[in-house]
N, C-alpha and C positions, 0 to 999 in steps of 0.2 A: 785909580784913575788909569791904570792901565786896562783893566778889565772892561771901563767903560768903553773907551777908545778903541776895544777890539771889538764890541758888539755894536758901535756903531759903524766899524767899518766892512763888516758883514749885511748891515743892514741896506747899505746903498747897493750893493749889487744884486740883493735879493728883488728890491723893489725893481731895477732897471730891466732885471729878468723876467719878470710879470709884464712887461710893455709887449705890446703886439701891434702888426701894421693888415691890413686887409684892403682890398680892391672891390669896389662894387659897380656893377653897372646896373642903370637902372631903365625901366619900362619907358622914360621920357629922353633916353639918349645920353641922361648924364653919365659922366665915369668919373668916379672919386673914391680918391685913397682915402682911408682911415686911419690914423696912426693913434692907439690906445695908450694911456697912462695906465699906470697899477690902478686896480678897482679901490675904491673907498673914499672919503669924506671928501678927498681931494682931487679927485679923479676925473678925468677929461679925456676928450679925442678932440683932435687937428683932423679937420677935412682938406683937403686939397682936391681942387675940382680941376678937371683936364683944359687945355686951350688956358683962357682969359678967366677962367671961374673965381678965381683967389684961392685964400684960406681964410678957414672960420676955425676958432677954437670954441667947443660946447663945452660945459660942465657936465660932470654924471649928474643925473635926476634920480629922484626916485621910481621905482618901477617895479610893478607886480610881477612881471613877467619879460623876461628877457635883460638888455642891456637898454638903458634910457639915456640919450645926453639931449640936451635942452638949454635954451637961452630964453624964450619967451616968442621969439619969430621963428627960430630955426629949431628943426629937432632930427634927430638920427634916432630910430628904434628897432633896435636888435634881437631879432628870435633866429640862434641858428645860421645857418649860411642866408639868411634872409634878411631885410633889411626896409625899414619904409622912411625915406626922406622927406620931410615937410621946410620948406623956403617959402617966402610970400604968400603964404595959406594954401597952395598946391603941394598934396603929397603925392609921392610918385613910389612905387615897390622896385626894390633893389636886390640883385642879389649878388654873391661871391662867383666869377667864372669857373 
C-alpha cells in the first residue's frame, strides 16, 4: 500500500510539470493566452482572450501534424511557433511573439 501511495504522489507533480502556457498574436488582431494541460486522452487547452473575449476550454483532438484542440465550433491547431485559430467559421493565423 505504501508503494502505491508513493507512486501516486510521483504522478501528480509530473503531470503538472508538463502543463505549459503560450501567448499568441493573431493576424486579425486577436490576442490569446493558451494554458495547456498535459497531453493525452484528457488533454485540453484553456484559451483566454484579451479584453472582453472570455475564456474557452477545448479538448485535445486527433492530429496528424502538430497539436490540435477543437470542440466542433472552435479550433486551435498549433505547428511550432504558429497556430491557426478558428471561431465562428473564420480562421486567422497566429504566432507567439
